[in-house]
N, C-alpha and C positions, 0 to 999 in steps of 0.2 A: 308431683314429687320426682325430686331430682335422681339420676340413676346415674350411679359412680361406679364406671367402670375402673375391674379390675385388669392388671394385667395377666394374662391367660398364660397357661404353658402350653405351647403349640405341639406339644407331642415329642418333643426330641428331649426331655427331661432337664432343660435351662434352669436356670436360677435367675439369671437377669440378663436382660438386655439394652442397647442402648439406642437411644432415639436419634435417628436417622436425619428423616424428615416431617415435618407435622403437613397433614392432606387439607387439615382445618383450620380453620380461627375463631376464635372466642366472638360469637355471638352469628355465627354462622347456623343456620338449618340444616341436621343432617335427616337422611332417609335409612331407613333401615338396609344393614349388609353394606353400607355406603363406606369405601374406606376413610381411615380416619388418621392412621398414621404409618410411617416405613418404620420397622425397628431390624436391627442388625442383631443375629443370632446366627453362632457358629461362623461360617463363611457365606451366610445370603440372607439377605434383604426380604423381609415378610412384613407383608398387608397385613395389618388388623382393620376387620371392618366391623362399622358398628351395628351393635345387637336391638337396636330401640333407633327410634325417631326422634326427633326433638331439637332443641337450640343447645347450642353448645357454650355451657356455664362456665366450665373455667380448664384450662388445659395445665394441669399438675409439672412438669415438665418442660424444661427446654431440648431445643436440638441438643444434640451432645451427652447429652443428660444418661445418667445407668437408672436402669428402674430394675427392680426385683418382681421376679414375680409374685400377684396377690396383693401388689400394691394398686392401689387409685390412681391412675394417670391420668384421665378424663372424668369429668361428670358432665353429664349429659340432662335438661331439664324437660318438661310438658310445657307445649307452646304456654306463652304468655310470660314466663320466667325470664327475669332478664340474665345478660352476661355478668357473673361476679358474685350472684345472691349465693353461691356455695362457697364461697373465697374463705369466708371464716370458718366453716364446718369441717373443709376437706384438710386433708391431709397435703402437704406441697412435695417437689422435690429436694429443698434446700429448707432444712427446719429453720435456720438465721434467715434465712430470707423472710419466712413466713413468721415470724417474731419479731420482728422490725417491720415489716409490714403492720402486725397487729397494735405493736406501739404506737406507729403512725397514723392509723384508725385512731385509735384510743384519743389523741392530741386533737384529732381534727372533730372527734364529736365531743370533745370536753371530756371525759370519763375522768381525768385526773384534775379538774377543776377549771372554773374561768382564768385564762391566762389573764393576765396583766395587759392593759392597752400599752399599745409600743410608741415610742416617741417619734413623733412623724421627723423622715427623714430629710436631710438637704434634699432640693430638687439637683437633679443633675443636668449637663450641660444635652441636649439632645441630641442622639446620634444618628445617623443613616438607619435604615432600617435593612433587617436581614432577614435570611432564611431562616425557621425554625431550624435550630440541631437536634438533633437524637437525643433522648434520654440518657443521664450520666447509669451507665451499668447493663445498657441496654444491649440484647444479644439479635442481632437482624435474623428475619426470617428469609432464607436461602436456599436453593439447591448445593450440592455437594459441589457443580459445577462451576455456579455462580462463585462459592468459596475458592477455588483454585484459582479461577480468574482475574478477583478480586489480587488473592498473593502472586500473582506473575505480573499485578501491575502496580505493586507495593501499595494498595489501599487497604485501609481497615475497615472493610465491612459494616462493621458497626456505628460505625459514622454516616454511611449513607442513606440518605432516604428512599423510602420503599415506595416503586407505585405500583406495583404488582398487585395482583387477589390478595387481600389481608394485609395490606403493608410489604407485601413478599420483594425484598430488592433481583430485581433483575441483573439480568448481563449488559443492557443498556443503561440501567442507575448506575452501575460500577465503571464503564465506560465513561459516561457523562460526567463523574465526578472526578474521575483519573482526568479529565481533560480540563474541567474547570480548576484542578488543584496545581496544574501546569500554564494557566496562563499568567502571564506577566502583571505583577505587581504596578499601582500608576506608581508613576516616581514623584517623589519627595520635594516638595516645596525647599530651595537653596535657604539652608541659616543663612542668617546676617553675619557680615565680615567681623569678623573679632580682633579687638586691639592689638596692635603690636606687642609681641612682647622681647623681651630682652633675650640679646645672642646668648645662646649655651654653650657650653665648651664643647670642643669638639671628640664626636664619638669614635668610642674606639673600634676600632677594624674591625669588619665581621668574619666570625669564622668561616674556615674555606667551608665547611658541609654546613647546610641548613637543612633540619629535619620539615619534610613535607607533612600538614597535619591537617587529617579531611575529617571533614564533620559530618558525620552520618545522622539524617533524623531518626532512621530504626539499625540499630546498629545489628538487633537481635530481632529475632523471633520465634514465639513459644507456641509450639503446635502441641493439643493435649492429645494423648497415644491411645487412640478410642477407635472403636470400629473393625474394619478387616485387618489396620494394621498391627493392633495392639493383638487380634486374635493370633495373625501371622507370627510376631513376636514370642509370644509364649508357645507355639508350637514347634518353632525353631527352637527355640531353650531347652525344651523340654525333650527335645530330639538329638542335640548336640549332649545333652549332660546325661542320657538313658541309653545312648547306641555310641560305642567306640566306633569310629567311624573310619573306613579306609576307601580311598577313590583308586579303581585301576582304568587307565588308561590306554588307548590301544588307535590305530584308523585302520579302516576297514577300504578296499575298492568296490565301489559301487557303478562302477561305468554299464554293466549290464541293466542291473537296477533303473538307471537313468534312464536309458531309452526303453526299460520295459513301461514305466510311468510313462514319458512322452507319448507311446501309442495307446498307453489306456485313456490320457487325460479327455479325450475326443468321447469316448464311450460313455466318461462319467458326466463331461458336461452336460452330453443329452441329456441325461436325467436331473440336471442341474445340480450335479454334486462337483464339490472341488477337490480334485484327486491328489492331496500332499504326499511326502513318503512316510506319516504316521502310522497309516494303515499297513501298510510294509513291515515297518518297525514292528508294530505291534502283534502281527502274526508270526514273526521272526522271533519277538520275546516268548511268543504263549509255546513255538515248537520247541526252546530252549528250557523252557519253565517245566518242561512234563517231563525233560530227561535230570533237569539240577532242580529238585523241587523245594527244597530250603530257600531258593532264592522270592519264591512265594507262600512263603508264612509270617507268621507273626510270633511273640514269646510272651506268654504269659506269667510275668514277671510275680503273679501272685501265687500260682501253684508251682511256678516252676516249672512250665512247659511250652516246648516249641509246638504251634500250632500248624501242621502242615493244610494248604488252601487246595483243596480237589476243584477249586473254579478259578475261575483269569478273570478278573476285571481289572482293567485298565485304566490307570489316572494318565491325564491331559494335561500337566499344569498349563494355565492359560493367564497371559500378562493382562490384568486391565487395569484402569486409570487408578481403581484405587489400589491394586494390589494383587498377587499371587492367586487365584482361585485353583484347582483340581476338581473338574467335571471325570466322571467316573464313567466309562463305558462297559457296561453289566456283560458278563458272559461273553464276552470278545471272541473266543474262542467257537461258539458257535455262531459268527456270522461272517458275512464276506465280507472282501475289501473293503467292497461299493458300501456296504451296508454299514462298515465301520466309518468307512469316510464321511457317509450324511451323519451319522451317528454323534462323530469329532463337528462338524460342521453345526448343525442344531444344539449341539453344548455348551459350546466357546463361545457362539453369538445370546444364549443367555446368558450365559456368565457374563460375557462384556456386559450386557445392559443388566446385571446385578437382580434377574428375574430368574434365576434359576433355583431348583427346588432342593433343600434339604437333601432329600434322599439320592438326589442327583449326585452329590459329594460324598455320600457317604460309602463304604464295602468295599474301597480298593484294596487291592494284593501286590500291588507294582504298580509304578507311577513312571510316564517318559516327560522330561522336561526338553523341550525343543529348544536351542539359544540359536539356534541354524540362521534366523533373519539377523539375531544381531552381530553374527562374525564371533569371533573369535577362535582360539588353537583348542582350547582344552578349559573346562571348571573342575572345582568339587560341588557337586550338588547335596545337601543336605537331605537324608532321608523323610518319606513322609509318613513319620511316626503314627502306629505303631507297626508299617509297614518292615520290610527287612531291606531293600533295596529300592536305588533309585538309577535312572541309567539316562543321562543327558548325550542331548544329541547336540550336533555344533554344523558347521555351515560345511556344505559340498563345494568344492574348490579342484578345479584338474590341477594336477601337478605330474612333472616328469619321475616316473618310477621306472627302476628296471624289470624286466621281464624277460626270459630267457637271455642273457646277457646283450638287450637291447632295453635303451631309453626309451618309452614312448611316454604317453600324456594320456594320466586315466583320472575319474574321480575319486575323489578321494574324501573318505567321511569320517573326521575324528567321534568317537565314544568315550563317554566316560562313567564306569559303574562304579557308585558310592556304596556301600554295604556295611552291614552289622557284624562287626566281627565276634561277637559273642556267638553267633549262630551259621557263621561262614569264614572258611577260613581264605586266606589269599589264593590258594590253589583253587579250590572248588571255584572260587568266584573269576578266575580267567582261564578257565575250563569252558564255563557259563560261558563270558563273553566269545571266545572264540566259536564257539555254536552259533551265537548270535550270526558272528561276523559271518560265519559260511551260509548260513542261509540270504545273507543283505549280499553276497559274493555272487551266489547264484541261485538267484529267486526264482528258478525253476522249481527246484529242491522242493518250497513252499507247496506248491500243489503234489508232491509225491507222499507229503506228508498229511495230505489230505486236512491242513486246518483253516 
């Protein structure tokens, strides 16, 4: 008896999810607890394991399709059942496609009556054999990285024959297809000489400007707004239209912090930890947030209440190949600088591999976005709703500054604080950032705060 597996609620209250990648193909034999598919929920990719063992009879959705919780997304049979056995009874991801398939099946089985014999077509001249082309409307099985490579090479991945397991398209398939497309076409045979034509009237003089006509094979590309990019888009719009943003910008002298980090790097490296400036910044934020609690808060719009957080969960905005993800260091106030550094290293690596748990993305009270590696003078970060503020950290640069009437070279760090003006006024935000800067300018003060 075939088992129709419905998309479960993974415990996060989701209503739908996107198929990122199938890990099995129709005809494969799966074991109990074997991963079947990767789905996108919120900002994480989750693997769904099989609850039973048996052959895969039907995949009801394609990669990129949206599945509602409770919908059948795969049918698994018992040993001996053939793929496609449940196709007629089980729902598919696309109702129109299912109807078209049913009509086509009816024609094939003759359910609408015997078809009239077709007249024999005239024989066509023989053509050289060609490689079989992919079926029209086919969606290639490929990983997101392979699809990105195809876009970079200007290749329609749905036209690439797959040589991987289950017909999956590999990176090598894409490169081979791109190289074959660039191969020079055979030279055409010279056309027979035409009879001489009568002399034409002299042509009018060409205009001084001749527009250059560029013929592009694919002048546009349409990419569905799906997965992580869709989640980011929805959250950014919600944040901008919910919270009136204001950004306060300043610059802090971190010469002493640079020296402290340089000395501490060896200690951290001996423990396998990569020590960046972020743990120091997180500690400075926590010390300042205790003094300015309205920046470690959310607003309950339904009850019209400001919710002050008495815990400090610091989000670290992480740039990944698929978009921005914000892992959260929980209870950072209870952890040392090296512990925070190790946790940031662990969480950001999991985020870039898209293996991070949903729980690691929730519960943040304040977010840091580090743009330092990319440069820039300042930015206007968008608040990670429903938080109240976000701190943009930029590139540390040596600059000439005036100290005690003398021009000296100091390490300067630009900071940009965006905040929700419904809860925080400009003066309050400026005083908060000044306090953060004081801790960064004199990092030994952090030890006096015992944070």
